[in-house]
C-alpha positions, 0 to 999 in steps of 0.5 A, a space after each residue: 399220309 406217308 407211303 411207309 404208313 400205308 405199307 405198314 397198314 397193308 402188312 398188319 391187316 394181311 398178318 391179322 387176316 392170317 391169324 383169322 384164317 388160323 382160328 377158322 382152321 382150328 375151329 373146323 378141325 375141332 368139328 371133324 372127327 380126324 385121326 390123331 396123326 392127321 391132326 398133328 400134321 394139320 396143326 404143324 402146318 397151321 403153326 407155321 402159318 400162325 407164326 408167319 402171320 404174327 411176324 408180318 403183323 409185327 413188322 407191319 406195326 413197325 413200318 406203320 409207326 415209322 411211317 407216322 413218325 416220318 
């Protein structure tokens, strides 16, 4: 297996783990009785993590395909 494929696999799995973290945090937030301002602030931080995770996962898939083709 090409090292790029392993790197791509690692990046993809890390991005998916970040997405799982976002889902879990959203579910936990739902169960708490937080004021709207606190929910708003937490969601803004969670959106940044979510977008970063999606970007990392997409980059990982691209590197994985490159590693498979090489």
